[in-house]
N, C-alpha and C positions, 0 to 999 in steps of 0.2 A: 503493500500499500504506499502510494507516495505521501507527501506531507499534506497536500490539499485533501485526499481521500481520508486520512487520519483525522483531520481537523472536523470534516462532516461527519464521520463515525462518531468522534468524541461529542460532538453537538447532539446527536440522537441517542447517545448511550443511555441516558437516564431513562428515556421513554421505552428503550429496548428491554432494560433491566426490569422496569415495572411490568412489561408485558410477559417476560419469562417468568416473573413472580406470580403471575395471574391477576395482577391488577390491572384489569382492561381498561376500566374507566380513567384511572391515573395515567396509564400509557397513552390514552387516546388525548387527554389533556395535555400532557407534556410534549408528544409528538406533533399536536396541532401548533402548539407555541412554537415549535423548532420550524415547522414548514411555513408559518406566517413570517418568522424572522429570516429564514433563509429558504427561499423557494426553490433554490437548485440543489437542496440537499435530498438526494435520492433515496438515502438510508431511511431519512425521517418519512419520505412519502411511502416507501415499501413498507416499513414497520408499522406505520399508521394503517396500512391497507391490511397487514396482518392483523392488527387489534380489531378492525371492522370484521374481518373474515372470521375471527373467533366467534363473534356475535352472530354470525350469519347474515350480515348486511352486506350481500354480495355486491349491490350496485355501487355502494359507497366504497367498498374495497377495491373495487374493480377501477374507479376513478382514481384512487390513490397509487395503484400500480401502474396506471397509465400515465399518471404524472411522474413517477419514478423512470418509466422508460422514455419519456420526453427528455429526461435529463441524461440518462444513461441507457441507451437503445439495446445493450447486450447485457443487460444485468439480469442474469439467470433467476435470481429470487423473484424479481418482479415480473418476469415472463411466466414462471411457474403459478405464482399467485393469481396472476390476470387469467391464465389457462384455466385454473380451477374455478374460478368465479364464473367464467364463461361456460363451463361445464355445468355448474349449478344452475345458471340462468338458462340452461337449454340451447345455448348458442355453441353447438358441437363442432360446426365447421370452423368457426373462430378459434375454439380451443383447440382444435387439431392443428390449426396453423401456428398457433403459439407452441405446442408441443414439438412440431417440426422445426420450428424457428431455434428452439432450445438444443434440439439435437444436432442442428446446422452448425452451432457454435461449439457444443461438445457432444459427439456422437454417443458417449457412454454415459451421459448425464442421468442418474437415476431418477431424478424428479421428472425429467422429460419423459422418460420410459413409462414411468408409473401414470403420468398425466394420459399419455396417448393410450396406454393399456385400458384405463378406466373409462376414457371417453369411448373407445371402440366397443367395451363391454356393454355400456349403457345403450349403445346404439344397437346392440345384438350382432355386431360384426366380430364374430367369434375368432375367426382364423387371424385377423389383425390383432385383436386384443390379445390372444394367446401368445403371439410372437414378442410383443411388448412386454407382456406380463412375465413371461419365462425368462426373459433377458433382464428384466428388473430384478428378479430373484438371484440372479448371478452377482449382482452387486452387493449382496450379504446386508439386505435392509434389517431395520430393527425388528424384533421378534413380532411385536404386534401387527406391523404392516405386513410382514411376511405371511402370517396367518390369514389376513384379510384377502392377500393376494391369492394364497393357495385355495381359499375358499371359492374365488371367482374362477380359478382354473379348475377346480372340481366341477363347478356348474358347466363350464364350457365343455368339459370331457364327458358330461353326462353320468359321472360317477355318483352322483347324490340320489340316494333313495328318495322314496315318496316321503314327504313331510307328514309327521304326525298329525292326526286329527284330534279334537277333544274326545273322541270316544275311545282312542286309544289308551288314555290315562286310566 
């Protein structure tokens, strides 16, 4: 990180720490302050997006990620966040474009692979989803995410039995 990046990160650090501690409202307040004082701070925009994302406020989060990308077009965190917001908003084609943009920057990026795998899974495009999800698992993700992806792959493979009905209890 060069000096300029280090300064922008430091300016956003308090808000980032609050977000990591689970103080979403405090993070939003602090990151909004930074964004207003320093509109060219991509970190503040991106992590403000993360805070809104945590609240399920997809449109607000997306606007923040787009602002971060306006400052730093190759910022993988902002591309990933924007892609997932688009996915949740049902804008699958745009989410796919974001995922492909991530992989154009880093062909092995786990977040890009996961984004594309989940979008294609949602769309029922199982062959594409399978390829991205299987490749994602090769990146050694955290256990919780790996279990989620394995579940999607089991559905794609048709290996899940019938779901239990209330009468089965």
